[in-house]
Structures are given as structure tokens and as C-alpha cells.
C-alpha positions in Angstrom: -11.2 -55.1 -59.5 -10.4 -51.9 -61.8 -7.4 -50.8 -60.6 -7.9 -47.2 -60.0 -5.6 -44.2 -59.5 -6.5 -42.4 -56.2 -5.3 -38.9 -55.0 -5.9 -38.3 -51.3 -5.4 -34.6 -50.1 -3.7 -34.3 -46.8 -2.2 -36.3 -44.6 -3.8 -36.9 -41.3 -5.4 -39.5 -39.6 -8.2 -39.6 -41.7 -6.4 -39.4 -45.0 -3.4 -41.6 -43.8 -6.3 -44.3 -43.1 -7.9 -43.6 -46.6 -4.5 -44.3 -48.3 -3.2 -47.0 -47.0 -6.9 -48.9 -47.4 -7.0 -48.0 -50.7 -3.3 -49.7 -51.7 -4.2 -52.4 -49.7 -6.7 -53.0 -52.2 -4.1 -52.8 -54.7 -4.8 -49.0 -56.4 -2.4 -46.7 -57.1 -2.4 -43.8 -54.7 -0.4 -40.8 -53.6 -1.1 -38.3 -51.1 -0.9 -35.0 -51.2 0.0 -32.6 -48.1 0.3 -29.2 -47.6 3.0 -29.4 -44.6 6.3 -30.7 -44.7 5.5 -33.7 -42.4 2.4 -36.3 -42.1 -0.3 -36.1 -39.2 -2.0 -33.1 -40.0 -3.3 -31.6 -36.3 -1.2 -34.4 -34.9 2.0 -32.7 -36.1 5.0 -32.3 -33.7 8.0 -29.9 -33.5 11.2 -29.9 -31.7 12.7 -26.9 -30.0 15.7 -26.1 -27.5 15.4 -29.8 -26.4 11.8 -30.2 -25.8 9.5 -32.5 -28.2 6.3 -31.2 -28.7 2.7 -32.7 -29.9 0.9 -30.3 -31.4 -2.6 -31.4 -31.2 -4.5 -34.4 -30.1 -2.6 -35.8 -26.8 -5.3 -38.4 -25.4 -5.3 -41.8 -26.4 -8.8 -43.3 -26.1 -10.6 -46.2 -27.5 -7.5 -48.1 -28.0 -9.4 -51.2 -29.7 -10.0 -49.2 -32.7 -6.4 -48.7 -33.2 -5.9 -52.4 -32.6 -8.5 -52.9 -35.1 -7.1 -50.8 -37.9 -3.7 -52.1 -37.8 -4.9 -55.8 -37.4 -6.9 -55.2 -41.2 -3.5 -55.1 -42.6 -2.1 -58.4 -40.6 -0.2 -55.9 -38.1 -0.4 -54.9 -34.4 0.0 -51.6 -32.5 3.1 -52.8 -30.9 4.9 -53.3 -34.1 4.8 -49.5 -34.6 4.7 -48.0 -31.0 4.8 -48.9 -27.3 1.9 -48.1 -25.1 1.8 -47.3 -21.2 -1.4 -46.9 -19.3 -1.7 -44.2 -17.4 -2.5 -44.4 -13.6 -3.9 -42.1 -12.6 -5.3 -41.6 -15.9 -5.9 -38.0 -15.3 -6.3 -35.4 -12.2 -9.5 -32.9 -12.2 -8.9 -29.8 -10.1 -12.4 -28.9 -8.8 -10.8 -25.8 -6.5 -7.9 -24.8 -4.5 -7.0 -27.7 -2.3 -9.4 -29.9 -4.2 -8.6 -32.3 -7.0 -9.3 -36.0 -7.9 -7.1 -38.3 -9.0 -8.8 -40.6 -11.6 -7.7 -44.3 -11.3 -7.3 -46.9 -13.7 -8.7 -49.5 -11.7 -12.7 -49.7 -12.4 -13.0 -50.9 -8.4 -11.2 -47.6 -7.3 -13.2 -45.8 -9.4 -16.3 -47.1 -8.0 -15.0 -46.5 -4.3 -14.1 -42.8 -5.7 -17.7 -42.2 -6.5 -18.7 -43.9 -3.4 -17.1 -41.7 -1.5 -18.2 -38.5 -2.7 -22.3 -39.6 -3.5 -23.3 -42.8 -1.0 -25.1 -45.1 -3.6 -23.6 -43.8 -6.7 -21.5 -47.3 -7.5 -24.3 -48.8 -8.0 -25.9 -46.5 -10.4 -22.5 -46.3 -11.9 -22.3 -49.7 -12.7 -25.8 -49.2 -14.4 -24.7 -46.4 -16.5 -21.7 -48.0 -17.5 -23.3 -51.0 -18.6 -25.6 -49.0 -21.0 -22.3 -47.3 -22.0 -21.0 -50.1 -23.0 -23.9 -51.1 -25.1 -23.7 -48.0 -26.9 -20.1 -48.5 -27.4 -20.4 -51.7 -29.3 -23.3 -50.5 -31.6 -21.9 -47.1 -31.9 -18.4 -48.1 -32.5 -18.6 -51.4 -34.4 -22.2 -50.4 -36.4 -22.6 -46.8 -36.4 -19.3 -45.2 -37.1 -18.8 -47.4 -40.1 -21.7 -46.2 -42.0 -20.9 -44.2 -44.7 -24.0 -42.1 -44.3 -25.2 -42.0 -48.0 -28.7 -43.2 -47.0 -31.0 -43.0 -44.0 -31.7 -47.0 -45.1 -28.6 -47.7 -43.4 -30.0 -47.0 -40.0 -32.4 -49.8 -40.7 -30.3 -52.1 -39.8 -32.5 -54.5 -37.5 -30.2 -54.4 -34.3 -29.9 -50.4 -34.5 -33.5 -50.3 -34.8 -34.8 -53.0 -32.3 -32.2 -50.9 -30.1 -32.7 -47.6 -30.4 -34.4 -46.8 -27.5 -31.6 -48.2 -25.5 -29.0 -45.8 -27.7 -30.9 -42.6 -25.9 -30.2 -40.9 -29.0 -33.3 -38.4 -28.2 -32.4 -37.1 -24.6 -29.2 -35.0 -24.0 -26.3 -36.4 -22.1 -26.5 -33.5 -19.5 -30.5 -34.9 -18.3 -29.2 -38.3 -19.0 -25.9 -37.8 -16.6 -28.6 -36.1 -13.8 -30.9 -39.1 -13.8 -28.3 -41.1 -12.3 -25.9 -38.7 -10.4 -26.6 -35.6 -8.0 -23.3 -34.5 -7.2 -22.1 -31.2 -9.3 -18.5 -32.6 -9.1 -19.3 -36.5 -10.7 -21.7 -34.5 -13.2 -18.8 -32.8 -14.1 -16.4 -35.2 -14.6 -19.1 -37.5 -16.6 -19.8 -34.6 -19.0 -16.0 -33.6 -19.9 -15.6 -36.5 -22.2 -18.4 -35.2 -24.5 -16.3 -31.9 -24.7 -14.1 -33.6 -27.1 -17.5 -33.9 -29.3 -17.9 -29.8 -29.3 -21.3 -29.1 -27.9 -22.6 -28.4 -24.9 -23.8 -31.5 -22.8 -27.2 -30.2 -23.3 -27.1 -30.2 -26.9 -25.3 -33.5 -27.0 -27.3 -36.7 -27.7 -27.0 -39.3 -24.5 -25.6 -42.0 -27.1 -22.2 -40.1 -26.0 -21.9 -41.9 -22.9 -20.0 -44.3 -25.1 -17.6 -41.9 -24.4 -17.7 -42.5 -20.6 -17.3 -46.0 -21.3 -14.3 -45.4 -23.4 -13.1 -43.4 -20.7 -13.4 -45.2 -17.6 -13.4 -48.9 -18.9 -11.1 -48.7 -21.4 -8.6 -46.3 -20.5 -6.3 -43.2 -20.7 -3.1 -44.5 -22.7 0.2 -42.9 -24.1 2.1 -43.8 -26.6 5.6 -43.4 -25.7 7.0 -40.9 -27.2 4.5 -38.8 -28.0 1.2 -38.9 -30.0 3.3 -38.4 -33.4 4.7 -42.2 -33.0 1.2 -42.8 -34.1 1.6 -41.0 -37.6 4.9 -42.4 -38.0 3.7 -45.6 -37.6 0.8 -45.1 -39.8 2.9 -43.6 -42.8 5.7 -46.3 -42.2 2.2 -48.9 -43.2 1.2 -46.7 -45.8 4.3 -46.9 -47.5 5.1 -50.8 -47.1 1.5 -51.1 -49.1 3.1 -48.7 -51.9 1.4 -45.2 -51.0 3.7 -42.3 -52.3 3.8 -38.7 -50.2 4.6 -35.6 -51.7 5.0 -33.2 -48.9 4.8 -29.4 -49.1 2.6 -29.7 -52.1 -1.0 -27.7 -51.5 -3.9 -28.6 -54.0 -4.7 -24.8 -55.4 -7.4 -25.9 -57.4 -9.1 -28.8 -59.8 -9.6 -28.9 -63.3 -12.9 -30.2 -64.5 -14.2 -32.0 -67.3 -17.9 -32.6 -66.8 -18.6 -33.9 -63.9 -15.4 -35.4 -63.1 -12.3 -33.7 -61.9 -9.8 -34.2 -64.6 -6.4 -32.8 -62.7 -5.3 -31.5 -59.7 -3.5 -28.3 -59.7 -0.4 -27.7 -56.9 1.2 -24.9 -55.5 4.6 -26.0 -57.1 3.0 -25.4 -60.8 2.6 -29.1 -61.5 -0.6 -31.0 -61.7 -1.8 -34.1 -61.4 -4.3 -36.6 -63.1 -6.4 -39.4 -61.0 -9.3 -41.5 -61.3 -10.7 -40.5 -58.0 -10.0 -37.5 -55.3 -10.1 -38.4 -51.5 -10.4 -34.9 -49.9 -9.3 -35.1 -46.3 -8.3 -31.3 -45.9 -10.5 -29.1 -44.7 -14.4 -29.9 -46.1 -15.5 -26.4 -46.4 -12.1 -25.1 -47.9 -12.0 -28.1 -50.8 -15.6 -27.4 -51.4 -16.2 -23.4 -51.0 -12.4 -23.0 -52.7 -11.2 -25.6 -54.9 -14.4 -26.6 -56.1 -15.9 -24.5 -59.1 -19.5 -22.8 -57.7 -21.7 -24.8 -60.1 -20.1 -27.9 -58.5 -20.6 -27.1 -54.9 -23.2 -29.4 -53.1 -23.3 -26.4 -50.2 -24.0 -23.1 -50.1 -22.1 -20.0 -47.9 -25.5 -19.9 -45.6 -25.1 -23.6 -45.0 -21.8 -23.7 -44.0 -22.3 -20.4 -41.7 -25.5 -22.4 -40.1 -23.2 -24.8 -39.3 -22.1 -25.9 -35.2 -18.7 -26.1 -35.0 -16.8 -27.4 -32.4 -14.3 -24.9 -30.6 -11.0 -23.5 -31.8 -8.5 -23.7 -29.6 -5.4 -21.3 -28.0 -2.6 -23.6 -26.9 0.5 -22.7 -25.4 3.6 -25.1 -25.7 5.9 -24.4 -22.9 9.4 -25.5 -21.8 10.0 -25.4 -18.0 13.6 -25.3 -16.9 12.2 -27.3 -13.5 10.2 -30.0 -12.2 6.8 -29.1 -11.6 4.8 -30.5 -8.5 1.0 -31.2 -8.1 0.6 -32.4 -12.1 0.1 -35.6 -13.8 0.3 -36.3 -17.2 -3.4 -34.8 -17.9 -5.0 -32.1 -16.0 -8.2 -30.8 -15.8 -9.0 -27.3 -14.6 -12.8 -27.2 -13.4 -12.3 -24.5 -11.2 -14.2 -22.1 -12.7 -18.0 -21.7 -13.5 -18.4 -24.3 -16.5 -21.6 -22.5 -17.8 -20.0 -19.1 -18.2 -17.2 -20.7 -20.2 -19.3 -22.4 -22.4 -21.6 -19.7 -22.9 -19.2 -17.9 -24.5 -18.1 -21.0 -26.8 -21.5 -21.7 -28.0 -24.2 -18.9 -27.5 -22.2 -15.5 -27.3 -18.7 -16.3 -28.7 -16.5 -14.1 -27.1 -12.8 -14.7 -25.6 -13.3 -15.9 -21.9 -12.4 -14.2 -18.9 -12.2 -17.0 -16.4 -12.2 -20.3 -18.7 -11.6 -23.7 -17.9 -8.5 -25.3 -19.4 -6.4 -28.6 -19.7 -2.6 -29.0 -18.8 -0.7 -31.9 -20.7 2.6 -32.5 -18.7 4.0 -35.5 -21.0 7.1 -35.0 -19.2 5.7 -37.1 -16.0 5.8 -39.7 -18.2 8.4 -39.4 -20.9 11.5 -37.5 -19.9 12.5 -37.9 -23.8 9.8 -34.8 -24.2 12.3 -32.7 -22.3 15.6 -32.1 -21.1 16.6 -33.9 -18.1 15.2 -32.2 -15.1 12.7 -30.0 -17.4 9.0 -30.2 -18.1 7.2 -30.1 -21.3 3.7 -28.3 -20.7 1.1 -27.9 -23.3 -2.1 -25.5 -22.1 -5.0 -25.8 -24.1 -7.8 -23.2 -23.4 -11.1 -24.4 -25.9 -12.7 -21.1 -27.2 -15.3 -20.3 -29.8 -14.3 -20.4 -33.2 -14.2 -17.8 -35.4 -12.9 -15.0 -33.0 -10.5 -12.0 -33.7 -6.9 -13.7 -33.0 -5.0 -11.2 -31.6 -2.0 -11.3 -29.4 -3.3 -9.0 -26.6 -6.0 -11.9 -26.5 -3.7 -14.4 -26.4 -1.4 -12.6 -23.7 -4.3 -11.4 -21.3 -5.3 -15.6 -21.0 -1.4 -16.6 -20.6 -1.4 -14.3 -18.0 -5.0 -15.6 -16.1 -4.0 -19.0 -17.0 -0.6 -19.0 -15.7 -1.9 -17.2 -12.5 -4.1 -20.3 -11.7 -1.4 -22.7 -12.6 1.3 -21.3 -10.3 -1.1 -21.1 -7.5 -2.1 -24.4 -8.1 1.5 -26.0 -8.6 2.7 -23.7 -5.6 5.8 -22.6 -7.3 7.0 -19.2 -9.8 6.5 -21.1 -13.1 6.5 -18.2 -15.4 10.2 -17.4 -14.3 11.2 -20.3 -15.4 9.9 -20.8 -18.8 12.9 -20.8 -21.5 10.2 -21.8 -24.5 7.2 -20.3 -25.2 4.9 -20.5 -28.5 1.0 -19.7 -28.8 -1.5 -21.1 -31.7 -4.8 -20.4 -32.2 -7.1 -19.6 -35.0 -5.2 -17.9 -37.4 -2.7 -20.5 -37.2 -5.4 -23.4 -37.7 -6.1 -21.8 -40.6 -3.0 -21.0 -41.9 -1.4 -24.8 -41.6 -5.2 -26.3 -42.2 -7.5 -23.9 -44.0 -9.8 -24.9 -41.0 -12.8 -23.5 -41.2 -13.5 -20.7 -38.8 -10.1 -21.6 -37.3 -12.0 -24.6 -35.6 -9.9 -27.2 -33.9 -12.2 -30.4 -33.7 -14.4 -29.9 -36.7 -18.1 -30.4 -36.7 -19.6 -30.3 -33.1 -21.6 -33.8 -32.9 -25.3 -32.4 -32.1 -28.4 -34.6 -32.7 -29.1 -32.4 -36.0 -25.4 -33.0 -37.1 -24.8 -36.6 -36.5 -24.6 -39.7 -39.0 -26.3 -39.1 -42.1 -27.2 -35.2 -41.3 -23.5 -34.4 -41.5 -21.9 -33.2 -44.6 -22.1 -36.0 -47.1 -18.9 -37.8 -48.1 -20.1 -37.7 -51.6 -21.0 -34.6 -54.0 -23.5 -36.5 -56.4 -22.1 -33.2 -58.9 -18.6 -34.7 -59.1 -18.9 -38.4 -59.3 -15.3 -38.6 -58.9 -14.7 -36.6 -55.1 -15.3 -38.5 -51.8 -14.6 -36.2 -48.5 -13.0 -37.6 -45.2 -12.4 -36.7 -42.1 -13.9 -34.2 -38.9 -16.2 -32.6 -40.7 -18.2 -35.6 -42.2 -19.2 -38.7 -41.1 -18.2 -40.0 -38.4 -17.3 -37.2 -36.7 -14.5 -35.3 -34.5 -11.9 -37.1 -32.8 -8.5 -39.5 -33.7 -10.8 -42.7 -33.9 -13.4 -41.3 -35.6 -11.1 -40.1 -38.3 -9.3 -43.0 -38.3 -12.2 -45.1 -39.1 -13.5 -42.2 -41.9 -10.7 -43.0 -43.7 -11.6 -46.6 -43.9 -15.2 -46.0 -44.6 -14.6 -44.0 -47.6 -11.7 -46.3 -49.2 -14.6 -48.6 -49.0 -16.5 -46.4 -51.2 -14.1 -46.1 -53.9 -13.4 -49.8 -54.0 -16.7 -50.5 -54.5 -17.1 -47.4 -57.1 -17.6 -48.5 -60.6 
């Protein structure tokens, strides 16, 4: 093996995974990170005694994290402790109507049966099919680099194509099994993480239901950033070097290779290979000279993006009743909200939203007797992000949240910060201010995503949520490992 010098741009999950995997194989790796800490969207910040995770808050697919650390002879428990949430989360369907989703499968079956007689039997069949998709999808499909359609000619993949339900939508697939609108809404919820309408998302992704219902919802004690700290610690153990507050501003080209990277502090670095873990669109359209780009501006504008988010980080000076750790407010018409995300982009009037109250599980995230509240509203990417739009939605959401909690919440907010499109652009160069990356539609799955490799630039590779396998923390973790294998095997 020839030792290679590799620059990794971005210290998010994909960048950390790529850097550690390459260093483990004996390569010399330096990570250049624009911000002051690792994590990308999974950074954290502290204010007035409250410790906030900035982005991801759901810990699903624990096996993916276990497999990651095991490849280096480590265990998850070497870096952080996991708590399984029970109930997993609360779904609010309306005033005085909510479901607390149990961690126990038997209790989950009983819940369905109580709502729709006969549905527990259908759910067992549904989950059996989802388990197959999870095994094939997570253990085979997502580890493919997407360089050739020949990758999909794997005998097991090909023989099981019909069982994967690739060509039907998750929306129609769920409706073949269930009729109660609340059950349908509950089962469609996990695919919202994939960034597309259920009617546009392949039924392959019922594997997310398996992840939710069978594998459970977990919480790393101390917050999601503990995962990042563990990954960074492991990377450093393997010899990875980190340079924070070091934004890559341009590439210096030499023939069909990047000869050097120019940094925000005026210095430069020379490396054999470059891994772009930063926003794909930004790297390709702004750092690469035009003649080296694989895609056109028209190509990028035609991509279906996952939503952006309007987030409120709140420190509340009193304990809040009627909230669990995770809370989904499905008490408005999802069709109307979804149309304003995917079809007719606009700020919603009455959105669905999500509330994470980590202090219900981990009091270290807030001062004693207080609550740490994270509110997320999915919104269309590319909207004009104004304080007026943010304030309007804050007022609306707080009205509903106060009604649900039965308490005057606003008067007890002692810390408030909002975060939306312009912040995603400023912090991550996020294309159109997106929060989740590229939507997982049929025409943007596997080899149909932006490629990890640009043939015009032989030493540049891409990783993260805008390429294979797609958005989300576990896929990003896998993406970094996939690109590391490609570089390690490169001539």
C-alpha cells in the first residue's frame, strides 16, 4: 500500500468517518473545518446554563454506530452511554389526543389493535418485510459507492428486487395495509427524515419503520454531540490531525488534479487526495474552476432538496407538563404543510412541528428545575429568511405548545435563539439553506445521486448528505467509510 496524504474538508459525521477510516489504513490525514468545533450540523452550544444540540436529535439504527466503532476494535460504550427511551416519543394528533409510542413490540401491536382491529397482524407482516429491506438496504445497498449500475446487479439484490418494493411509493404501500389516518400518519413520519413526500418516496424506505419500531429510539447521555466527541477522539487516536477555523477557500489546479488547497488564514496545503465532506454544491460550484465541474447550475436547480428547518432553542425557567423527550405535533393538515414544502414553496401558516425536551431524560442539559426545549419546523429550502417570518411562526407554535402544556410558556423563556436558512448558508454553505440534503426520491436514489467521484478531477472525492447513500446521521457515517475505501483502493 502506498501511503497517501489526504485532506478532508469538513468535520461532520461523513468527514470524521472518512478521516478515521483512511488513517486506520495508514494514510496521513488532515481535517480542515470551517467552524470552531467538529460535528457539522451536530455541533452544540451552551448558553446561560443550557446545553443545546444544534441539529440531529434522534438516535436511530444503533447497529450502524456499533458497526462503525467495531471496525476499529472499539465499542460505542467506550465513548458514550446510551439510554433507550420508553416511550420512544409522543405523537399529538389534536387537543386531548396523543399517543405515547411504546418501546415494547407487544405493546406496539396492542396499540395498533386497539385503534384498528386486525391491524396488529398486518403490522407483523409489514415489519417482517421491512426487516428484509433493512438487512439488504443497510448491509448492502448503502455501502455501494454508486459508481456504476453494475453494482446493483448483485445476485441477492437482483433476486430480491420485488421484495424491496423500489417502484411503489411508501404512501401507497402503507395504505395497502392500514386505513386509520393516525396509523398512516405515524408510519409515514420516519420517511420525512428522507426529505420527500411519502408519495414520492420508494416503499423500500419502510426499512425506516423497522428502525423506528423494532430497533428503538435511543439517547446518548449528555447529548448527540457526545457521538461527535467519541468519533473525534478515535480519529485522533488513529493519527488524524484537525485544523479548526480553517475554511477551504479555493483549489489550485494542476492538470486534472488539485495541486493545493488555499485556506482562509492565507496558508495552503498540498495533498494527494481531497475528500469534500462540506456541502457538495458549494465545493463543486464555488471552489472548483468552471471547466472542472461535473454538473451545471441547471442540474443543481433541478434537484429535489430535502426541507430546511426553522429551529428555536429555548431555555425555560420552569418544568413543562405533557411533554416527553421527543414530541411530534401532527395536529394540523399535513397535506397543506407538505404542499408548502415540496410543491409551492412558502412559509407555512399552520405547520406540523417537532419538540425535543432533552431535560426530560438528561437534567444536565438545563439548570435544575428548568427545561431545555428544541423546536423544529420543517420548511421549504430557498425561502427568503426574515425575522418577521421567524417571529410569526414562533408566535403560532408557542400558542399551540402552551395550549398543549396547559401553562404560560412564553413568560418563562429565559433564553431564545432561532436558526434557519441564512444560518445554514453562513455556517455550512448549505445549498438553498437546506437542513437535510438531497431528497430520497426514486430518481435521486443510489447511482442517480450526485457522484462521489468527478472524472475531470482524479484526486477529488465527495462524501456526505448530498451524495450516496443520502441524508441522515447513519447514512452520512456510512458515506465516509465508502469514500475511504475508494481512496484506499485508488491507484
